[in-house]
N, CA, C and O atoms as a Tinker XYZ file with bonds, in Angstrom:
   328  protein
     1  N     10.165000   15.982000   -6.742000    73     2
     2  CA    10.590000   15.721000   -5.437000    64     1     3
     3  C     11.104000   14.328000   -5.260000    63     2     4     5
     4  O     10.486000   13.425000   -5.824000    81     3
     5  N     12.164000   14.042000   -4.544000    73     3     6
     6  CA    12.786000   12.820000   -4.389000    64     5     7
     7  C     12.250000   12.251000   -2.975000    63     6     8     9
     8  O     11.587000   12.924000   -2.185000    81     7
     9  N     12.633000   10.929000   -2.782000    73     7    10
    10  CA    12.315000   10.286000   -1.622000    64     9    11
    11  C     12.729000   11.017000   -0.183000    63    10    12    13
    12  O     11.969000   11.160000    0.776000    81    11
    13  N     14.038000   11.420000   -0.260000    73    11    14
    14  CA    14.596000   12.153000    0.913000    64    13    15
    15  C     13.785000   13.462000    1.175000    63    14    16    17
    16  O     13.592000   13.831000    2.333000    81    15
    17  N     13.331000   14.132000    0.159000    73    15    18
    18  CA    12.646000   15.319000    0.398000    64    17    19
    19  C     11.319000   15.004000    1.022000    63    18    20    21
    20  O     10.913000   15.661000    1.981000    81    19
    21  N     10.621000   14.002000    0.494000    73    19    22
    22  CA     9.360000   13.552000    1.072000    64    21    23
    23  C      9.464000   13.144000    2.580000    63    22    24    25
    24  O      8.616000   13.500000    3.398000    81    23
    25  N     10.475000   12.432000    2.881000    73    23    26
    26  CA    10.733000   12.078000    4.250000    64    25    27
    27  C     10.946000   13.313000    5.200000    63    26    28    29
    28  O     10.458000   13.322000    6.330000    81    27
    29  N     11.607000   14.234000    4.760000    73    27    30
    30  CA    11.923000   15.362000    5.603000    64    29    31
    31  C     10.564000   16.272000    5.775000    63    30    32    33
    32  O     10.324000   16.823000    6.850000    81    31
    33  N      9.772000   16.378000    4.742000    73    31    34
    34  CA     8.645000   17.250000    4.949000    64    33    35
    35  C      7.299000   16.580000    5.458000    63    34    36    37
    36  O      6.410000   17.270000    5.957000    81    35
    37  N      7.201000   15.374000    5.327000    73    35    38
    38  CA     5.988000   14.634000    5.746000    64    37    39
    39  C      5.868000   14.481000    7.284000    63    38    40    41
    40  O      6.659000   13.819000    7.957000    81    39
    41  N      4.878000   15.108000    7.740000    73    39    42
    42  CA     4.624000   15.037000    9.295000    64    41    43
    43  C      3.515000   13.809000    9.347000    63    42    44    45
    44  O      2.870000   13.437000    8.366000    81    43
    45  N      3.420000   13.276000   10.624000    73    43    46
    46  CA     2.549000   12.198000   10.877000    64    45    47
    47  C      1.043000   12.656000   10.464000    63    46    48    49
    48  O      0.294000   11.850000    9.913000    81    47
    49  N      0.660000   13.904000   10.736000    73    47    50
    50  CA    -0.651000   14.416000   10.397000    64    49    51
    51  C     -0.803000   14.292000    8.937000    63    50    52    53
    52  O     -1.754000   13.671000    8.462000    81    51
    53  N      0.149000   14.890000    8.163000    73    51    54
    54  CA     0.039000   14.857000    6.690000    64    53    55
    55  C     -0.085000   13.521000    6.045000    63    54    56    57
    56  O     -0.812000   13.292000    5.078000    81    55
    57  N      0.764000   12.556000    6.717000    73    55    58
    58  CA     0.792000   11.144000    6.285000    64    57    59
    59  C     -0.639000   10.563000    6.437000    63    58    60    61
    60  O     -1.103000    9.871000    5.531000    81    59
    61  N     -1.330000   10.822000    7.530000    73    59    62
    62  CA    -2.622000   10.281000    7.861000    64    61    63
    63  C     -3.601000   10.924000    6.826000    63    62    64    65
    64  O     -4.463000   10.187000    6.347000    81    63
    65  N     -3.546000   12.192000    6.451000    73    63    66
    66  CA    -4.518000   12.733000    5.526000    64    65    67
    67  C     -4.206000   12.288000    4.139000    63    66    68    69
    68  O     -5.116000   12.345000    3.312000    81    67
    69  N     -2.969000   11.827000    3.762000    73    67    70
    70  CA    -2.670000   11.262000    2.497000    64    69    71
    71  C     -3.330000    9.944000    2.365000    63    70    72    73
    72  O     -3.973000    9.594000    1.375000    81    71
    73  N     -3.115000    9.190000    3.502000    73    71    74
    74  CA    -3.746000    7.773000    3.496000    64    73    75
    75  C     -5.259000    7.827000    3.373000    63    74    76    77
    76  O     -5.890000    7.132000    2.576000    81    75
    77  N     -5.797000    8.698000    4.214000    73    75    78
    78  CA    -7.330000    8.873000    3.987000    64    77    79
    79  C     -7.726000    9.240000    2.581000    63    78    80    81
    80  O     -8.579000    8.612000    1.953000    81    79
    81  N     -7.079000   10.275000    2.117000    73    79    82
    82  CA    -7.386000   10.683000    0.632000    64    81    83
    83  C     -7.264000    9.508000   -0.355000    63    82    84    85
    84  O     -8.161000    9.253000   -1.159000    81    83
    85  N     -6.193000    8.847000   -0.271000    73    83    86
    86  CA    -5.976000    7.683000   -1.125000    64    85    87
    87  C     -7.074000    6.705000   -0.983000    63    86    88    89
    88  O     -7.703000    6.295000   -1.959000    81    87
    89  N     -7.312000    6.320000    0.264000    73    87    90
    90  CA    -8.348000    5.266000    0.594000    64    89    91
    91  C     -9.667000    5.739000    0.124000    63    90    92    93
    92  O    -10.427000    4.929000   -0.407000    81    91
    93  N    -10.023000    7.030000    0.275000    73    91    94
    94  CA   -11.418000    7.530000   -0.180000    64    93    95
    95  C    -11.479000    7.926000   -1.510000    63    94    96    97
    96  O    -12.563000    7.961000   -2.093000    81    95
    97  N    -10.315000    8.262000   -2.118000    73    95    98
    98  CA   -10.151000    8.854000   -3.543000    64    97    99
    99  C    -10.566000   10.382000   -3.606000    63    98   100   101
   100  O    -10.850000   10.915000   -4.679000    81    99
   101  N    -10.586000   11.026000   -2.454000    73    99   102
   102  CA   -10.907000   12.372000   -2.484000    64   101   103
   103  C    -10.296000   13.112000   -1.268000    63   102   104   105
   104  O    -10.025000   12.494000   -0.239000    81   103
   105  N    -10.100000   14.327000   -1.388000    73   103   106
   106  CA    -9.504000   15.256000   -0.289000    64   105   107
   107  C    -10.635000   15.422000    0.759000    63   106   108   109
   108  O    -11.820000   15.197000    0.514000    81   107
   109  N    -10.165000   15.823000    1.906000    73   107   110
   110  CA   -11.166000   16.192000    3.035000    64   109   111
   111  C    -12.320000   17.077000    2.616000    63   110   112   113
   112  O    -13.446000   16.947000    3.096000    81   111
   113  N    -11.955000   18.122000    1.561000    73   111   114
   114  CA   -13.064000   18.972000    1.179000    64   113   115
   115  C    -13.928000   18.419000    0.056000    63   114   116   117
   116  O    -14.738000   19.154000   -0.510000    81   115
   117  N    -13.777000   17.152000   -0.277000    73   115   118
   118  CA   -14.644000   16.419000   -1.195000    64   117   119
   119  C    -14.188000   16.357000   -2.570000    63   118   120   121
   120  O    -14.780000   15.623000   -3.361000    81   119
   121  N    -13.080000   17.133000   -2.975000    73   119   122
   122  CA   -12.532000   17.156000   -4.414000    64   121   123
   123  C    -11.876000   15.799000   -4.627000    63   122   124   125
   124  O    -11.184000   15.241000   -3.775000    81   123
   125  N    -12.159000   15.300000   -5.878000    73   123   126
   126  CA   -11.696000   14.048000   -6.209000    64   125   127
   127  C    -10.178000   14.159000   -6.445000    63   126   128   129
   128  O     -9.673000   15.169000   -6.934000    81   127
   129  N     -9.446000   13.029000   -6.060000    73   127   130
   130  CA    -7.942000   13.090000   -6.290000    64   129   131
   131  C     -7.802000   12.783000   -7.804000    63   130   132   133
   132  O     -8.502000   11.935000   -8.358000    81   131
   133  N     -6.891000   13.492000   -8.420000    73   131   134
   134  CA    -6.433000   13.157000   -9.845000    64   133   135
   135  C     -5.527000   12.041000   -9.743000    63   134   136   137
   136  O     -5.042000   11.716000   -8.659000    81   135
   137  N     -5.256000   11.394000  -10.900000    73   135   138
   138  CA    -4.356000   10.283000  -10.946000    64   137   139
   139  C     -3.016000   10.699000  -10.490000    63   138   140   141
   140  O     -2.330000    9.989000   -9.755000    81   139
   141  N     -2.624000   11.921000  -10.956000    73   139   142
   142  CA    -1.213000   12.364000  -10.488000    64   141   143
   143  C     -1.216000   12.623000   -8.965000    63   142   144   145
   144  O     -0.240000   12.246000   -8.315000    81   143
   145  N     -2.172000   13.194000   -8.398000    73   143   146
   146  CA    -2.277000   13.346000   -6.940000    64   145   147
   147  C     -2.139000   11.995000   -6.233000    63   146   148   149
   148  O     -1.384000   11.835000   -5.275000    81   147
   149  N     -2.928000   11.005000   -6.768000    73   147   150
   150  CA    -2.937000    9.775000   -6.103000    64   149   151
   151  C     -1.556000    9.128000   -6.094000    63   150   152   153
   152  O     -1.124000    8.514000   -5.118000    81   151
   153  N     -0.853000    9.309000   -7.292000    73   151   154
   154  CA     0.523000    8.720000   -7.439000    64   153   155
   155  C      1.461000    9.436000   -6.371000    63   154   156   157
   156  O      2.191000    8.771000   -5.636000    81   155
   157  N      1.405000   10.804000   -6.324000    73   155   158
   158  CA     2.298000   11.545000   -5.464000    64   157   159
   159  C      2.008000   11.093000   -3.928000    63   158   160   161
   160  O      2.937000   10.886000   -3.148000    81   159
   161  N      0.679000   10.962000   -3.570000    73   159   162
   162  CA     0.267000   10.558000   -2.281000    64   161   163
   163  C      0.867000    9.251000   -1.865000    63   162   164   165
   164  O      1.421000    9.058000   -0.783000    81   163
   165  N      0.699000    8.333000   -2.862000    73   163   166
   166  CA     1.244000    6.888000   -2.620000    64   165   167
   167  C      2.788000    6.964000   -2.447000    63   166   168   169
   168  O      3.327000    6.340000   -1.533000    81   167
   169  N      3.463000    7.681000   -3.268000    73   167   170
   170  CA     4.904000    7.803000   -3.097000    64   169   171
   171  C      5.254000    8.335000   -1.707000    63   170   172   173
   172  O      6.166000    7.846000   -1.040000    81   171
   173  N      4.528000    9.308000   -1.312000    73   171   174
   174  CA     4.864000    9.948000    0.042000    64   173   175
   175  C      4.542000    8.919000    1.183000    63   174   176   177
   176  O      5.236000    8.866000    2.199000    81   175
   177  N      3.442000    8.093000    0.968000    73   175   178
   178  CA     3.067000    7.148000    1.944000    64   177   179
   179  C      4.129000    6.138000    2.146000    63   178   180   181
   180  O      4.564000    5.826000    3.254000    81   179
   181  N      4.565000    5.590000    0.899000    73   179   182
   182  CA     5.564000    4.558000    0.965000    64   181   183
   183  C      6.917000    5.101000    1.656000    63   182   184   185
   184  O      7.565000    4.423000    2.454000    81   183
   185  N      7.246000    6.336000    1.274000    73   183   186
   186  CA     8.523000    6.934000    1.862000    64   185   187
   187  C      8.325000    7.133000    3.283000    63   186   188   189
   188  O      9.239000    6.772000    4.024000    81   187
   189  N      7.248000    7.664000    3.803000    73   187   190
   190  CA     7.105000    7.874000    5.092000    64   189   191
   191  C      7.131000    6.449000    5.906000    63   190   192   193
   192  O      7.804000    6.295000    6.925000    81   191
   193  N      6.392000    5.529000    5.384000    73   191   194
   194  CA     6.315000    4.234000    6.084000    64   193   195
   195  C      7.611000    3.561000    6.159000    63   194   196   197
   196  O      7.865000    2.836000    7.121000    81   195
   197  N      8.536000    3.769000    5.112000    73   195   198
   198  CA     9.749000    3.142000    5.037000    64   197   199
   199  C     10.605000    3.539000    6.171000    63   198   200   201
   200  O     11.359000    2.747000    6.735000    81   199
   201  N     10.465000    4.875000    6.519000    73   199   202
   202  CA    11.254000    5.513000    7.532000    64   201   203
   203  C     10.633000    5.312000    8.987000    63   202   204   205
   204  O     11.349000    5.209000    9.983000    81   203
   205  N      9.340000    5.270000    9.025000    73   203   206
   206  CA     8.674000    5.465000   10.367000    64   205   207
   207  C      7.836000    4.271000   10.822000    63   206   208   209
   208  O      7.412000    4.238000   11.977000    81   207
   209  N      7.573000    3.245000    9.915000    73   207   210
   210  CA     6.521000    2.248000   10.328000    64   209   211
   211  C      7.332000    0.892000   10.065000    63   210   212   213
   212  O      8.091000    0.742000    9.107000    81   211
   213  N      7.051000   -0.156000   11.121000    73   211   214
   214  CA     7.599000   -1.275000   10.988000    64   213   215
   215  C      7.013000   -2.081000    9.778000    63   214   216   217
   216  O      5.889000   -1.836000    9.341000    81   215
   217  N      7.792000   -3.015000    9.279000    73   215   218
   218  CA     7.433000   -3.596000    7.916000    64   217   219
   219  C      6.042000   -4.265000    7.904000    63   218   220   221
   220  O      5.240000   -4.159000    6.975000    81   219
   221  N      5.834000   -5.005000    9.106000    73   219   222
   222  CA     4.506000   -5.631000    9.168000    64   221   223
   223  C      3.279000   -4.726000    9.236000    63   222   224   225
   224  O      2.169000   -5.204000    9.003000    81   223
   225  N      3.423000   -3.505000    9.530000    73   223   226
   226  CA     2.405000   -2.645000    9.654000    64   225   227
   227  C      2.272000   -1.615000    8.385000    63   226   228   229
   228  O      1.442000   -0.706000    8.377000    81   227
   229  N      3.078000   -1.836000    7.441000    73   227   230
   230  CA     3.127000   -0.922000    6.313000    64   229   231
   231  C      1.800000   -1.194000    5.331000    63   230   232   233
   232  O      1.203000   -2.270000    5.296000    81   231
   233  N      1.488000   -0.134000    4.622000    73   231   234
   234  CA     0.381000   -0.453000    3.722000    64   233   235
   235  C      0.702000   -1.383000    2.515000    63   234   236   237
   236  O      1.641000   -1.203000    1.740000    81   235
   237  N     -0.175000   -2.374000    2.459000    73   235   238
   238  CA     0.009000   -3.349000    1.448000    64   237   239
   239  C      0.964000   -4.563000    1.765000    63   238   240   241
   240  O      1.350000   -5.339000    0.891000    81   239
   241  N      1.302000   -4.654000    3.068000    73   239   242
   242  CA     2.153000   -5.654000    3.492000    64   241   243
   243  C      1.581000   -7.032000    3.307000    63   242   244   245
   244  O      0.420000   -7.229000    3.665000    81   243
   245  N      2.282000   -7.991000    2.787000    73   243   246
   246  CA     1.807000   -9.295000    2.562000    64   245   247
   247  C      2.907000  -10.143000    3.351000    63   246   248   249
   248  O      4.078000  -10.055000    2.983000    81   247
   249  N      2.579000  -10.915000    4.366000    73   247   250
   250  CA     3.532000  -11.745000    5.042000    64   249   251
   251  C      4.106000  -12.826000    4.121000    63   250   252   253
   252  O      3.367000  -13.277000    3.245000    81   251
   253  N      5.341000  -13.275000    4.242000    73   251   254
   254  CA     5.903000  -14.337000    3.489000    64   253   255
   255  C      5.267000  -15.734000    3.802000    63   254   256   257
   256  O      4.864000  -16.017000    4.930000    81   255
   257  N      5.203000  -16.570000    2.764000    73   255   258
   258  CA     4.789000  -17.924000    3.000000    64   257   259
   259  C      5.797000  -18.705000    3.794000    63   258   260   261
   260  O      6.958000  -18.298000    3.844000    81   259
   261  N      5.421000  -19.825000    4.430000    73   259   262
   262  CA     6.332000  -20.632000    5.139000    64   261   263
   263  C      7.397000  -21.240000    4.122000    63   262   264   265
   264  O      8.567000  -21.423000    4.459000    81   263
   265  N      6.918000  -21.534000    2.877000    73   263   266
   266  CA     7.924000  -22.168000    1.993000    64   265   267
   267  C      7.540000  -21.533000    0.578000    63   266   268   269
   268  O      6.393000  -21.130000    0.384000    81   267
   269  N      8.421000  -21.463000   -0.300000    73   267   270
   270  CA     8.165000  -21.025000   -1.593000    64   269   271
   271  C      7.203000  -21.739000   -2.419000    63   270   272   273
   272  O      6.480000  -21.161000   -3.230000    81   271
   273  N      7.191000  -23.037000   -2.209000    73   271   274
   274  CA     6.231000  -23.873000   -2.951000    64   273   275
   275  C      5.289000  -24.546000   -1.946000    63   274   276   277
   276  O      5.782000  -25.104000   -0.965000    81   275
   277  N      4.003000  -24.525000   -2.126000    73   275   278
   278  CA     3.084000  -25.306000   -1.267000    64   277   279
   279  C      3.197000  -26.791000   -1.717000    63   278   280   281
   280  O      3.278000  -27.150000   -2.892000    81   279
   281  N      3.193000  -27.541000   -0.718000    73   279   282
   282  CA     3.300000  -29.088000   -0.928000    64   281   283
   283  C      1.942000  -29.617000   -1.318000    63   282   284   285
   284  O      1.317000  -30.331000   -0.535000    81   283
   285  N      1.465000  -29.289000   -2.509000    73   283   286
   286  CA     0.175000  -29.793000   -2.958000    64   285   287
   287  C      0.444000  -30.990000   -3.999000    63   286   288   289
   288  O      1.481000  -30.991000   -4.662000    81   287
   289  N     -0.441000  -31.927000   -4.116000    73   287   290
   290  CA    -0.258000  -32.994000   -5.045000    64   289   291
   291  C     -0.120000  -32.270000   -6.415000    63   290   292   293
   292  O     -0.772000  -31.266000   -6.701000    81   291
   293  N      0.822000  -32.890000   -7.273000    73   291   294
   294  CA     0.994000  -32.341000   -8.553000    64   293   295
   295  C     -0.159000  -32.480000   -9.562000    63   294   296   297
   296  O     -0.351000  -31.683000  -10.480000    81   295
   297  N     -0.905000  -33.561000   -9.308000    73   295   298
   298  CA    -2.042000  -33.768000  -10.214000    64   297   299
   299  C     -3.329000  -33.817000   -9.222000    63   298   300   301
   300  O     -3.396000  -34.511000   -8.207000    81   299
   301  N     -4.239000  -33.030000   -9.665000    73   299   302
   302  CA    -5.614000  -33.103000   -8.870000    64   301   303
   303  C     -6.683000  -33.532000   -9.883000    63   302   304   305
   304  O     -6.744000  -33.048000  -11.013000    81   303
   305  N     -7.523000  -34.467000   -9.414000    73   303   306
   306  CA    -8.547000  -35.082000  -10.243000    64   305   307
   307  C     -9.574000  -34.008000  -10.508000    63   306   308   309
   308  O     -9.872000  -33.151000   -9.677000    81   307
   309  N    -10.122000  -34.111000  -11.774000    73   307   310
   310  CA   -11.269000  -33.164000  -12.221000    64   309   311
   311  C    -12.520000  -33.982000  -11.894000    63   310   312   313
   312  O    -12.684000  -35.181000  -12.121000    81   311
   313  N    -13.364000  -33.135000  -11.325000    73   311   314
   314  CA   -14.674000  -33.763000  -10.925000    64   313   315
   315  C    -15.815000  -33.117000  -11.854000    63   314   316   317
   316  O    -16.034000  -31.906000  -11.849000    81   315
   317  N    -16.472000  -33.967000  -12.595000    73   315   318
   318  CA   -17.439000  -33.514000  -13.410000    64   317   319
   319  C    -18.841000  -33.580000  -12.777000    63   318   320   321
   320  O    -19.184000  -34.571000  -12.132000    81   319
   321  N    -19.601000  -32.584000  -12.954000    73   319   322
   322  CA   -21.018000  -32.594000  -12.404000    64   321   323
   323  C    -21.983000  -32.664000  -13.732000    63   322   324   325
   324  O    -21.761000  -32.110000  -14.809000    81   323
   325  N    -23.061000  -33.448000  -13.403000    73   323   326
   326  CA   -23.958000  -33.740000  -14.476000    64   325   327
   327  C    -25.228000  -32.869000  -14.280000    63   326   328
   328  O    -26.157000  -32.942000  -15.084000    81   327
């Protein structure tokens, strides 16, 4: 199944069930997710969020830093403890 098919078939309810299943590692009936099921659920979650959720609220979102390099001193002294 490709991304377009995921986006057409995935309802908000199914999206929430997939998120919960991935977070808990099991289905609502208690069965453990296989690695293949986890992969498919994650692909579906990503596809759904890409279409319906703003970037800042997506699963795994990490905000960008203010600058590419932090302005830290290039050398930091080593402190020895005795």
